[in-house]
C-alpha positions as CSV (number, residue, x, y, z in Angstrom):
1,M,68.3,76.4,-106.8
2,T,64.9,76.0,-108.4
3,D,63.9,73.0,-110.4
4,V,64.1,75.1,-113.5
5,D,67.8,75.9,-112.6
6,I,68.6,72.3,-112.1
7,A,66.8,71.3,-115.4
8,T,68.7,74.0,-117.3
9,I,72.1,73.2,-115.8
10,G,71.5,69.4,-116.2
11,V,70.7,69.8,-119.9
12,I,73.8,71.9,-120.4
13,L,76.0,69.5,-118.5
14,Y,74.7,66.5,-120.5
15,W,75.0,68.4,-123.8
16,C,78.6,69.0,-123.1
17,E,79.7,65.9,-121.2
18,G,77.1,63.2,-121.6
19,S,77.0,60.2,-124.0
20,K,74.5,60.7,-126.9
21,R,75.1,57.3,-128.6
22,E,71.7,55.6,-129.0
23,D,73.4,52.3,-129.6
24,D,74.3,52.2,-125.9
25,R,70.6,52.6,-125.0
26,R,71.4,54.6,-121.8
27,V,72.0,57.9,-120.3
28,E,75.7,58.1,-119.2
29,F,77.6,61.0,-117.7
30,V,81.2,60.7,-116.7
31,N,83.3,63.2,-114.8
32,S,85.9,63.7,-112.1
33,D,84.4,67.0,-110.8
34,P,82.2,66.2,-107.8
35,R,80.1,69.4,-108.3
36,M,79.2,68.3,-111.8
37,I,78.4,64.8,-110.7
38,S,76.3,66.1,-107.8
39,I,74.3,68.5,-110.1
40,F,73.8,65.8,-112.7
41,M,72.5,63.5,-110.0
42,R,70.0,66.1,-108.9
43,Y,69.0,66.5,-112.6
44,L,68.6,62.8,-113.1
45,R,66.5,62.5,-109.9
46,T,64.0,65.0,-111.4
47,K,63.2,62.4,-114.0
48,D,60.7,59.6,-113.5
49,I,63.4,57.0,-112.7
50,D,63.9,54.0,-110.5
51,E,66.8,54.9,-108.2
52,A,67.7,51.2,-107.9
53,R,68.5,51.1,-111.6
54,I,71.1,53.8,-111.5
55,R,74.6,52.3,-111.9
56,A,77.9,54.0,-111.0
57,R,81.3,52.9,-112.2
58,V,84.5,54.3,-110.7
59,T,87.6,54.4,-112.8
60,I,90.9,54.8,-111.0
61,H,94.6,54.1,-111.5
62,V,96.4,51.2,-109.9
63,Q,98.1,53.5,-107.3
64,D,94.7,54.8,-106.1
65,D,92.9,53.4,-103.0
66,E,89.8,51.8,-104.4
67,V,87.8,51.8,-101.2
68,E,88.6,55.4,-100.5
69,C,87.6,56.5,-104.0
70,K,84.4,54.4,-104.0
71,D,83.4,55.8,-100.6
72,Y,84.1,59.3,-101.8
73,W,81.8,58.9,-104.9
74,K,79.1,57.2,-102.7
75,K,79.0,60.4,-100.6
76,V,78.9,62.7,-103.7
77,T,76.1,60.7,-105.4
78,S,74.2,59.6,-102.4
79,L,74.0,56.2,-103.9
80,N,74.3,52.8,-102.2
81,D,76.8,50.0,-102.6
82,S,74.2,48.2,-104.7
83,N,74.3,51.0,-107.3
84,F,78.0,50.6,-107.9
85,I,79.4,48.1,-110.3
86,S,82.9,46.8,-110.6
87,T,85.7,49.4,-110.5
88,V,87.9,49.9,-113.6
89,V,91.6,50.0,-112.6
90,K,94.0,51.4,-115.2
91,S,97.7,51.3,-115.4
92,P,99.7,53.8,-113.3
93,S,99.3,57.4,-114.0
94,F,102.3,59.6,-114.4
95,S,100.3,62.8,-114.6
96,K,101.6,65.8,-112.6
97,K,98.0,66.4,-111.5
98,P,96.4,63.0,-111.0
99,L,92.7,62.9,-110.2
100,P,92.5,62.3,-106.5
101,Y,89.4,60.1,-106.7
102,G,89.4,59.0,-110.3
103,T,86.2,59.5,-112.3
104,V,82.7,58.2,-111.9
105,A,80.3,57.2,-114.7
106,I,76.7,57.5,-113.8
107,R,74.5,55.3,-116.0
108,Y,70.8,54.7,-116.4
109,N,69.7,52.1,-118.9
110,S,66.8,53.6,-120.8
111,L,66.7,54.5,-124.4
112,Q,63.5,56.4,-123.7
113,L,65.2,58.6,-121.1
114,L,68.2,59.2,-123.4
115,R,65.8,60.3,-126.2
116,Q,64.0,62.6,-123.7
117,V,67.3,64.2,-122.6
118,K,68.4,64.6,-126.2
119,E,65.1,66.3,-127.0
120,E,65.6,68.7,-124.1
121,I,69.1,69.5,-125.4
122,S,67.7,70.2,-128.9
123,N,64.9,72.4,-127.6
124,F,67.3,74.3,-125.4
125,A,69.8,74.8,-128.2
126,E,67.1,76.0,-130.5
127,E,65.8,78.4,-127.9
128,I,69.3,79.8,-127.2
129,S,70.2,80.1,-130.9
130,E,67.2,82.2,-131.5
131,T,68.6,84.8,-129.1
132,F,71.8,85.3,-131.2
133,P,71.9,86.7,-134.7
134,Q,72.9,84.2,-137.3
135,K,75.9,85.0,-139.4
136,P,75.7,84.1,-143.0
137,V,77.8,81.1,-144.0
């Protein structure tokens, strides 16, 4: 994949799944799909960031193996123990299709980066919307 591909996919992923709340003053992307997390990490790493400031939080259910889940997300994200903050453990899940490794939230505290990503989303949306005819409302 080219850098342009990663940038485009990263913007689309964040547009769909990322937090846009400026009150949080951070970029935050949460998902259970390792492919989405991996691509988002590649996108995030294209930015001018300090890797040591990335934080990851795993959310699991009480019946899940915390060490196994955390190790899994460390491999997916290529992050170190120091990037991971305390795990959130929820009450038991009675889902017929439980998430095998829970979810991971990738966070980077920077209002400037959040605004940059939101601007990229806006520019992308504007560019895409110009290719489709607008229906009268």
